[in-house]
HTML snippet that shows the backbone in 3Dmol.js (N, CA, C, O; Angstrom):
<script src="https://3Dmol.org/build/3Dmol-min.js"></script>
<div id="view" style="width:600px;height:400px;position:relative"></div>
<script>
const pdb = `
ATOM      1  N   MET A   1      -6.126  -8.750 -10.429  1.00  0.00           N
ATOM      2  CA  MET A   1      -5.465  -7.872  -9.606  1.00  0.00           C
ATOM      3  C   MET A   1      -5.959  -8.487  -8.889  1.00  0.00           C
ATOM      4  O   MET A   1      -6.917  -9.163  -9.265  1.00  0.00           O
ATOM      5  N   HIS A   2      -5.372  -8.543  -7.048  1.00  0.00           N
ATOM      6  CA  HIS A   2      -6.252  -7.915  -6.194  1.00  0.00           C
ATOM      7  C   HIS A   2      -6.623  -6.618  -5.310  1.00  0.00           C
ATOM      8  O   HIS A   2      -6.065  -5.613  -4.869  1.00  0.00           O
ATOM      9  N   PRO A   3      -7.591  -7.085  -5.309  1.00  0.00           N
ATOM     10  CA  PRO A   3      -9.170  -5.518  -4.447  1.00  0.00           C
ATOM     11  C   PRO A   3      -8.428  -4.906  -3.515  1.00  0.00           C
ATOM     12  O   PRO A   3      -8.718  -3.780  -3.112  1.00  0.00           O
ATOM     13  N   ASP A   4      -7.044  -5.817  -2.929  1.00  0.00           N
ATOM     14  CA  ASP A   4      -6.330  -4.380  -2.287  1.00  0.00           C
ATOM     15  C   ASP A   4      -5.841  -3.760  -3.462  1.00  0.00           C
ATOM     16  O   ASP A   4      -6.634  -2.821  -3.522  1.00  0.00           O
ATOM     17  N   ASP A   5      -4.899  -3.588  -4.690  1.00  0.00           N
ATOM     18  CA  ASP A   5      -4.647  -3.335  -5.815  1.00  0.00           C
ATOM     19  C   ASP A   5      -4.673  -1.778  -6.110  1.00  0.00           C
ATOM     20  O   ASP A   5      -3.837  -0.875  -6.153  1.00  0.00           O
ATOM     21  N   GLU A   6      -6.156  -1.914  -6.310  1.00  0.00           N
ATOM     22  CA  GLU A   6      -6.660  -0.488  -6.877  1.00  0.00           C
ATOM     23  C   GLU A   6      -7.202  -0.461  -6.243  1.00  0.00           C
ATOM     24  O   GLU A   6      -8.144  -1.237  -6.400  1.00  0.00           O
ATOM     25  N   ILE A   7      -7.231   0.344  -4.979  1.00  0.00           N
ATOM     26  CA  ILE A   7      -6.989   0.716  -3.458  1.00  0.00           C
ATOM     27  C   ILE A   7      -6.091   1.398  -3.657  1.00  0.00           C
ATOM     28  O   ILE A   7      -5.881   2.564  -3.992  1.00  0.00           O
ATOM     29  N   ILE A   8      -5.471   0.396  -3.371  1.00  0.00           N
ATOM     30  CA  ILE A   8      -3.557   1.265  -3.672  1.00  0.00           C
ATOM     31  C   ILE A   8      -3.835   2.097  -4.667  1.00  0.00           C
ATOM     32  O   ILE A   8      -4.415   3.164  -4.465  1.00  0.00           O
ATOM     33  N   LEU A   9      -3.557   1.809  -5.520  1.00  0.00           N
ATOM     34  CA  LEU A   9      -3.181   2.671  -6.767  1.00  0.00           C
ATOM     35  C   LEU A   9      -3.717   3.558  -6.880  1.00  0.00           C
ATOM     36  O   LEU A   9      -3.328   4.491  -7.583  1.00  0.00           O
ATOM     37  N   ARG A  10      -5.087   3.545  -6.031  1.00  0.00           N
ATOM     38  CA  ARG A  10      -6.582   5.578  -6.115  1.00  0.00           C
ATOM     39  C   ARG A  10      -5.492   6.019  -4.861  1.00  0.00           C
ATOM     40  O   ARG A  10      -5.300   7.127  -4.360  1.00  0.00           O
ATOM     41  N   MET A  11      -5.083   5.160  -4.669  1.00  0.00           N
ATOM     42  CA  MET A  11      -4.125   6.140  -2.976  1.00  0.00           C
ATOM     43  C   MET A  11      -3.239   6.765  -4.162  1.00  0.00           C
ATOM     44  O   MET A  11      -3.363   7.830  -4.768  1.00  0.00           O
ATOM     45  N   THR A  12      -2.337   5.765  -4.274  1.00  0.00           N
ATOM     46  CA  THR A  12      -1.230   6.506  -4.960  1.00  0.00           C
ATOM     47  C   THR A  12      -1.442   7.591  -6.097  1.00  0.00           C
ATOM     48  O   THR A  12      -0.959   8.715  -6.233  1.00  0.00           O
ATOM     49  N   LYS A  13      -2.046   7.095  -6.618  1.00  0.00           N
ATOM     50  CA  LYS A  13      -2.148   8.340  -7.372  1.00  0.00           C
ATOM     51  C   LYS A  13      -3.175  10.133  -6.967  1.00  0.00           C
ATOM     52  O   LYS A  13      -3.440  11.144  -7.618  1.00  0.00           O
ATOM     53  N   GLU A  14      -3.450   9.621  -5.493  1.00  0.00           N
ATOM     54  CA  GLU A  14      -4.605  10.914  -4.998  1.00  0.00           C
ATOM     55  C   GLU A  14      -3.014  11.115  -4.254  1.00  0.00           C
ATOM     56  O   GLU A  14      -3.522  11.815  -3.377  1.00  0.00           O
ATOM     57  N   ILE A  15      -1.379  11.096  -3.820  1.00  0.00           N
ATOM     58  CA  ILE A  15      -1.048  10.985  -2.748  1.00  0.00           C
ATOM     59  C   ILE A  15       0.187  12.363  -4.418  1.00  0.00           C
ATOM     60  O   ILE A  15       0.569  13.529  -4.523  1.00  0.00           O
ATOM     61  N   VAL A  16       0.221  11.350  -5.051  1.00  0.00           N
ATOM     62  CA  VAL A  16       1.001  12.079  -6.190  1.00  0.00           C
ATOM     63  C   VAL A  16      -0.004  13.296  -6.723  1.00  0.00           C
ATOM     64  O   VAL A  16       0.468  14.406  -6.477  1.00  0.00           O
ATOM     65  N   VAL A  17      -0.886  13.312  -7.188  1.00  0.00           N
ATOM     66  CA  VAL A  17      -1.857  14.253  -7.585  1.00  0.00           C
ATOM     67  C   VAL A  17      -1.023  15.834  -6.562  1.00  0.00           C
ATOM     68  O   VAL A  17      -0.472  16.802  -7.087  1.00  0.00           O
ATOM     69  N   LYS A  18      -1.279  15.496  -4.550  1.00  0.00           N
ATOM     70  CA  LYS A  18      -1.295  16.409  -4.249  1.00  0.00           C
ATOM     71  C   LYS A  18       0.030  16.752  -3.806  1.00  0.00           C
ATOM     72  O   LYS A  18      -0.104  17.802  -3.177  1.00  0.00           O
ATOM     73  N   PHE A  19       1.843  16.240  -3.809  1.00  0.00           N
ATOM     74  CA  PHE A  19       2.826  16.732  -4.164  1.00  0.00           C
ATOM     75  C   PHE A  19       2.948  17.248  -5.261  1.00  0.00           C
ATOM     76  O   PHE A  19       4.164  17.440  -5.245  1.00  0.00           O
ATOM     77  N   ILE A  20       2.426  17.827  -6.729  1.00  0.00           N
ATOM     78  CA  ILE A  20       1.821  17.783  -7.897  1.00  0.00           C
ATOM     79  C   ILE A  20       1.744  19.122  -7.887  1.00  0.00           C
ATOM     80  O   ILE A  20       2.436  20.010  -8.385  1.00  0.00           O
ATOM     81  N   GLU A  21       0.490  19.097  -7.035  1.00  0.00           N
ATOM     82  CA  GLU A  21       0.066  21.137  -6.503  1.00  0.00           C
ATOM     83  C   GLU A  21       0.686  21.111  -5.075  1.00  0.00           C
ATOM     84  O   GLU A  21       0.454  20.566  -3.997  1.00  0.00           O
ATOM     85  N   LEU A  22       0.809  21.229  -5.148  1.00  0.00           N
ATOM     86  CA  LEU A  22       2.788  21.975  -4.027  1.00  0.00           C
ATOM     87  C   LEU A  22       3.806  21.939  -5.090  1.00  0.00           C
ATOM     88  O   LEU A  22       4.762  22.549  -4.611  1.00  0.00           O
ATOM     89  N   GLN A  23       4.122  21.532  -6.327  1.00  0.00           N
ATOM     90  CA  GLN A  23       5.654  21.726  -6.387  1.00  0.00           C
ATOM     91  C   GLN A  23       6.693  20.942  -6.590  1.00  0.00           C
ATOM     92  O   GLN A  23       7.862  21.177  -6.897  1.00  0.00           O
ATOM     93  N   ARG A  24       5.923  19.682  -6.311  1.00  0.00           N
ATOM     94  CA  ARG A  24       7.418  18.190  -5.294  1.00  0.00           C
ATOM     95  C   ARG A  24       7.554  17.690  -6.613  1.00  0.00           C
ATOM     96  O   ARG A  24       8.545  17.752  -7.342  1.00  0.00           O
ATOM     97  N   VAL A  25       6.470  17.200  -6.830  1.00  0.00           N
ATOM     98  CA  VAL A  25       7.089  16.609  -8.012  1.00  0.00           C
ATOM     99  C   VAL A  25       6.599  16.922  -9.627  1.00  0.00           C
ATOM    100  O   VAL A  25       5.493  17.461  -9.580  1.00  0.00           O
ATOM    101  N   SER A  26       7.118  16.739 -11.178  1.00  0.00           N
ATOM    102  CA  SER A  26       7.477  17.427 -11.946  1.00  0.00           C
ATOM    103  C   SER A  26       7.378  16.833 -12.762  1.00  0.00           C
ATOM    104  O   SER A  26       8.233  15.953 -12.661  1.00  0.00           O
ATOM    105  N   PRO A  27       6.677  16.677 -13.856  1.00  0.00           N
ATOM    106  CA  PRO A  27       6.423  15.628 -15.050  1.00  0.00           C
ATOM    107  C   PRO A  27       8.386  14.932 -15.465  1.00  0.00           C
ATOM    108  O   PRO A  27       8.688  14.743 -16.644  1.00  0.00           O
ATOM    109  N   THR A  28       8.833  14.816 -14.979  1.00  0.00           N
ATOM    110  CA  THR A  28      10.832  15.004 -15.068  1.00  0.00           C
ATOM    111  C   THR A  28      10.945  13.301 -14.125  1.00  0.00           C
ATOM    112  O   THR A  28      11.390  12.197 -14.439  1.00  0.00           O
ATOM    113  N   ASN A  29      10.099  14.020 -12.535  1.00  0.00           N
ATOM    114  CA  ASN A  29      10.908  12.219 -11.926  1.00  0.00           C
ATOM    115  C   ASN A  29       9.252  12.678 -11.451  1.00  0.00           C
ATOM    116  O   ASN A  29       9.261  13.593 -10.627  1.00  0.00           O
ATOM    117  N   PHE A  30       8.671  12.472 -11.614  1.00  0.00           N
ATOM    118  CA  PHE A  30       7.228  11.486 -11.440  1.00  0.00           C
ATOM    119  C   PHE A  30       6.943   9.992 -11.883  1.00  0.00           C
ATOM    120  O   PHE A  30       5.853   9.551 -11.519  1.00  0.00           O
ATOM    121  N   GLU A  31       7.650   9.262 -12.516  1.00  0.00           N
ATOM    122  CA  GLU A  31       7.420   7.717 -12.302  1.00  0.00           C
ATOM    123  C   GLU A  31       8.569   7.042 -10.765  1.00  0.00           C
ATOM    124  O   GLU A  31       8.672   6.105  -9.973  1.00  0.00           O
ATOM    125  N   GLU A  32       9.041   8.016 -11.066  1.00  0.00           N
ATOM    126  CA  GLU A  32       9.928   7.330  -9.125  1.00  0.00           C
ATOM    127  C   GLU A  32       9.031   8.491  -8.190  1.00  0.00           C
ATOM    128  O   GLU A  32       9.585   8.854  -7.152  1.00  0.00           O
ATOM    129  N   HIS A  33       8.492   8.729  -8.317  1.00  0.00           N
ATOM    130  CA  HIS A  33       7.665   9.410  -7.304  1.00  0.00           C
ATOM    131  C   HIS A  33       6.573   8.642  -6.551  1.00  0.00           C
ATOM    132  O   HIS A  33       6.138   8.591  -5.400  1.00  0.00           O
ATOM    133  N   PHE A  34       6.161   7.660  -8.581  1.00  0.00           N
ATOM    134  CA  PHE A  34       4.385   7.498  -8.756  1.00  0.00           C
ATOM    135  C   PHE A  34       5.075   6.536  -7.414  1.00  0.00           C
ATOM    136  O   PHE A  34       4.738   6.852  -6.273  1.00  0.00           O
ATOM    137  N   LYS A  35       6.328   5.020  -7.676  1.00  0.00           N
ATOM    138  CA  LYS A  35       6.348   3.888  -7.332  1.00  0.00           C
ATOM    139  C   LYS A  35       6.958   3.816  -5.817  1.00  0.00           C
ATOM    140  O   LYS A  35       6.967   2.973  -4.920  1.00  0.00           O
ATOM    141  N   ARG A  36       7.596   5.484  -6.050  1.00  0.00           N
ATOM    142  CA  ARG A  36       8.058   4.998  -4.298  1.00  0.00           C
ATOM    143  C   ARG A  36       6.482   4.950  -3.347  1.00  0.00           C
ATOM    144  O   ARG A  36       5.907   4.226  -2.535  1.00  0.00           O
ATOM    145  N   VAL A  37       6.280   6.283  -4.107  1.00  0.00           N
ATOM    146  CA  VAL A  37       5.145   6.229  -3.360  1.00  0.00           C
ATOM    147  C   VAL A  37       4.119   4.515  -2.421  1.00  0.00           C
ATOM    148  O   VAL A  37       4.043   4.042  -1.287  1.00  0.00           O
ATOM    149  N   TYR A  38       3.412   4.119  -4.183  1.00  0.00           N
ATOM    150  CA  TYR A  38       2.628   2.808  -4.898  1.00  0.00           C
ATOM    151  C   TYR A  38       3.668   1.636  -3.679  1.00  0.00           C
ATOM    152  O   TYR A  38       3.116   1.112  -2.711  1.00  0.00           O
ATOM    153  N   TRP A  39       4.528   1.511  -3.859  1.00  0.00           N
ATOM    154  CA  TRP A  39       5.233   0.211  -2.840  1.00  0.00           C
ATOM    155  C   TRP A  39       5.485   0.931  -1.733  1.00  0.00           C
ATOM    156  O   TRP A  39       6.281   0.305  -1.034  1.00  0.00           O
ATOM    157  N   THR A  40       5.037   2.423  -1.029  1.00  0.00           N
ATOM    158  CA  THR A  40       5.272   2.874   0.419  1.00  0.00           C
ATOM    159  C   THR A  40       3.887   1.795   0.999  1.00  0.00           C
ATOM    160  O   THR A  40       3.732   0.841   1.761  1.00  0.00           O
ATOM    161  N   LEU A  41       3.262   2.457   0.299  1.00  0.00           N
ATOM    162  CA  LEU A  41       1.831   1.384   0.261  1.00  0.00           C
ATOM    163  C   LEU A  41       1.304   0.601   0.170  1.00  0.00           C
ATOM    164  O   LEU A  41       0.090   0.640   0.374  1.00  0.00           O
ATOM    165  N   LYS A  42       2.006  -0.629  -0.221  1.00  0.00           N
ATOM    166  CA  LYS A  42       1.577  -1.511  -0.532  1.00  0.00           C
ATOM    167  C   LYS A  42       2.011  -2.022   0.522  1.00  0.00           C
ATOM    168  O   LYS A  42       1.204  -2.716   1.141  1.00  0.00           O
ATOM    169  N   ASN A  43       3.937  -1.808   1.307  1.00  0.00           N
ATOM    170  CA  ASN A  43       4.609  -2.854   2.314  1.00  0.00           C
ATOM    171  C   ASN A  43       3.864  -2.567   2.973  1.00  0.00           C
ATOM    172  O   ASN A  43       4.054  -3.589   3.634  1.00  0.00           O
ATOM    173  N   ILE A  44       2.529  -1.741   3.883  1.00  0.00           N
ATOM    174  CA  ILE A  44       1.879  -0.656   5.065  1.00  0.00           C
ATOM    175  C   ILE A  44       1.007  -1.669   4.856  1.00  0.00           C
ATOM    176  O   ILE A  44       0.513  -2.301   5.790  1.00  0.00           O
ATOM    177  N   VAL A  45       0.659  -1.982   3.177  1.00  0.00           N
ATOM    178  CA  VAL A  45      -0.669  -3.067   3.273  1.00  0.00           C
ATOM    179  C   VAL A  45      -0.514  -4.759   3.346  1.00  0.00           C
ATOM    180  O   VAL A  45      -1.218  -5.683   3.755  1.00  0.00           O
ATOM    181  N   VAL A  46       0.551  -4.650   2.838  1.00  0.00           N
ATOM    182  CA  VAL A  46       0.483  -6.109   3.254  1.00  0.00           C
ATOM    183  C   VAL A  46       0.968  -6.309   4.770  1.00  0.00           C
ATOM    184  O   VAL A  46       0.232  -6.659   5.694  1.00  0.00           O
ATOM    185  N   GLU A  47       2.658  -5.957   4.882  1.00  0.00           N
ATOM    186  CA  GLU A  47       2.253  -6.535   6.111  1.00  0.00           C
ATOM    187  C   GLU A  47       0.855  -6.310   7.427  1.00  0.00           C
ATOM    188  O   GLU A  47       0.774  -7.208   8.264  1.00  0.00           O
ATOM    189  N   GLY A  48       0.103  -5.425   7.497  1.00  0.00           N
ATOM    190  CA  GLY A  48      -1.266  -5.296   7.568  1.00  0.00           C
ATOM    191  C   GLY A  48      -1.756  -6.726   7.433  1.00  0.00           C
ATOM    192  O   GLY A  48      -2.185  -7.238   8.467  1.00  0.00           O
ATOM    193  N   ARG A  49      -1.760  -7.637   6.039  1.00  0.00           N
ATOM    194  CA  ARG A  49      -2.682  -8.338   6.279  1.00  0.00           C
ATOM    195  C   ARG A  49      -1.800 -10.018   7.165  1.00  0.00           C
ATOM    196  O   ARG A  49      -2.270 -10.888   7.897  1.00  0.00           O
ATOM    197  N   ILE A  50      -0.453  -9.795   6.615  1.00  0.00           N
ATOM    198  CA  ILE A  50       0.738 -10.602   7.736  1.00  0.00           C
ATOM    199  C   ILE A  50       0.760 -10.964   9.558  1.00  0.00           C
ATOM    200  O   ILE A  50       0.973 -11.982  10.218  1.00  0.00           O
ATOM    201  N   GLN A  51       0.388  -9.412   9.914  1.00  0.00           N
ATOM    202  CA  GLN A  51      -0.062  -9.673  11.129  1.00  0.00           C
ATOM    203  C   GLN A  51      -2.005 -10.489  11.319  1.00  0.00           C
ATOM    204  O   GLN A  51      -2.391 -11.583  11.730  1.00  0.00           O
ATOM    205  N   ASP A  52      -2.248 -10.083  11.140  1.00  0.00           N
ATOM    206  CA  ASP A  52      -4.581 -10.621  10.865  1.00  0.00           C
ATOM    207  C   ASP A  52      -3.713 -12.244  10.270  1.00  0.00           C
ATOM    208  O   ASP A  52      -4.194 -13.229  10.832  1.00  0.00           O
ATOM    209  N   LEU A  53      -3.081 -12.427   9.714  1.00  0.00           N
ATOM    210  CA  LEU A  53      -2.399 -13.821   8.682  1.00  0.00           C
ATOM    211  C   LEU A  53      -2.616 -14.721   9.661  1.00  0.00           C
ATOM    212  O   LEU A  53      -3.558 -15.503   9.785  1.00  0.00           O
ATOM    213  N   LYS A  54      -0.975 -14.428  10.856  1.00  0.00           N
ATOM    214  CA  LYS A  54      -0.324 -14.564  12.065  1.00  0.00           C
ATOM    215  C   LYS A  54      -2.094 -14.775  13.501  1.00  0.00           C
ATOM    216  O   LYS A  54      -2.733 -15.613  14.137  1.00  0.00           O
ATOM    217  N   SER A  55      -2.057 -14.156  13.375  1.00  0.00           N
ATOM    218  CA  SER A  55      -3.335 -13.557  14.394  1.00  0.00           C
ATOM    219  C   SER A  55      -4.924 -15.091  13.839  1.00  0.00           C
ATOM    220  O   SER A  55      -5.357 -15.980  14.571  1.00  0.00           O
ATOM    221  N   GLU A  56      -5.180 -14.895  12.917  1.00  0.00           N
ATOM    222  CA  GLU A  56      -5.381 -15.977  12.129  1.00  0.00           C
ATOM    223  C   GLU A  56      -5.104 -17.427  12.974  1.00  0.00           C
ATOM    224  O   GLU A  56      -5.738 -17.966  13.881  1.00  0.00           O
ATOM    225  N   ILE A  57      -3.680 -17.859  12.147  1.00  0.00           N
ATOM    226  CA  ILE A  57      -3.529 -19.503  12.742  1.00  0.00           C
ATOM    227  C   ILE A  57      -3.256 -19.874  14.129  1.00  0.00           C
ATOM    228  O   ILE A  57      -3.345 -21.020  14.570  1.00  0.00           O
ATOM    229  N   LEU A  58      -2.870 -18.680  14.888  1.00  0.00           N
ATOM    230  CA  LEU A  58      -2.310 -18.486  16.002  1.00  0.00           C
ATOM    231  C   LEU A  58      -3.190 -18.873  16.605  1.00  0.00           C
ATOM    232  O   LEU A  58      -2.819 -19.686  17.452  1.00  0.00           O
ATOM    233  N   GLY A  59      -5.020 -18.559  16.595  1.00  0.00           N
ATOM    234  CA  GLY A  59      -6.058 -18.472  17.212  1.00  0.00           C
ATOM    235  C   GLY A  59      -6.594 -20.027  16.627  1.00  0.00           C
ATOM    236  O   GLY A  59      -7.054 -20.824  17.445  1.00  0.00           O
ATOM    237  N   ASP A  60      -6.461 -20.554  14.542  1.00  0.00           N
ATOM    238  CA  ASP A  60      -7.526 -21.635  14.507  1.00  0.00           C
ATOM    239  C   ASP A  60      -6.490 -22.967  15.542  1.00  0.00           C
ATOM    240  O   ASP A  60      -6.990 -23.971  16.048  1.00  0.00           O
ATOM    241  N   ASN A  61      -4.581 -22.456  15.639  1.00  0.00           N
ATOM    242  CA  ASN A  61      -4.298 -23.986  16.180  1.00  0.00           C
ATOM    243  C   ASN A  61      -5.147 -24.096  17.002  1.00  0.00           C
ATOM    244  O   ASN A  61      -5.995 -24.987  16.954  1.00  0.00           O
ATOM    245  N   GLU A  62      -5.043 -22.662  18.483  1.00  0.00           N
ATOM    246  CA  GLU A  62      -5.406 -23.024  19.279  1.00  0.00           C
ATOM    247  C   GLU A  62      -6.294 -23.316  19.944  1.00  0.00           C
ATOM    248  O   GLU A  62      -6.221 -23.740  21.097  1.00  0.00           O
ATOM    249  N   SER A  63      -7.334 -23.114  19.258  1.00  0.00           N
ATOM    250  CA  SER A  63      -8.424 -23.911  19.115  1.00  0.00           C
ATOM    251  C   SER A  63      -9.020 -24.624  19.123  1.00  0.00           C
ATOM    252  O   SER A  63     -10.082 -24.875  19.693  1.00  0.00           O
ATOM    253  N   LYS A  64      -7.954 -25.427  17.974  1.00  0.00           N
ATOM    254  CA  LYS A  64      -8.170 -27.107  17.506  1.00  0.00           C
ATOM    255  C   LYS A  64      -7.315 -28.084  18.871  1.00  0.00           C
ATOM    256  O   LYS A  64      -7.446 -29.275  19.153  1.00  0.00           O
ATOM    257  N   ASP A  65      -6.277 -26.817  19.633  1.00  0.00           N
ATOM    258  CA  ASP A  65      -5.420 -27.302  20.687  1.00  0.00           C
ATOM    259  C   ASP A  65      -6.824 -28.102  21.509  1.00  0.00           C
ATOM    260  O   ASP A  65      -6.653 -28.722  22.558  1.00  0.00           O
TER     261      ASP A  65
END
`;
const viewer = $3Dmol.createViewer("view");
viewer.addModel(pdb, "pdb");
viewer.setStyle({}, {cartoon: {color: "spectrum"}});
viewer.zoomTo();
viewer.render();
</script>
């Protein structure tokens, strides 16, 4: 498991708990909402990493030239 995955799981839990407190999520639809929140957060983190990797790669290539 990637270190960010644990953080994403914790964030997902906190968000879903807030939805439960607001009565937006119930035991019958918990799994659906948990998955949706988890993958939304995961995609945000991955997209952020891609931008960082692109700049690192482009920066490394420019310094080699």
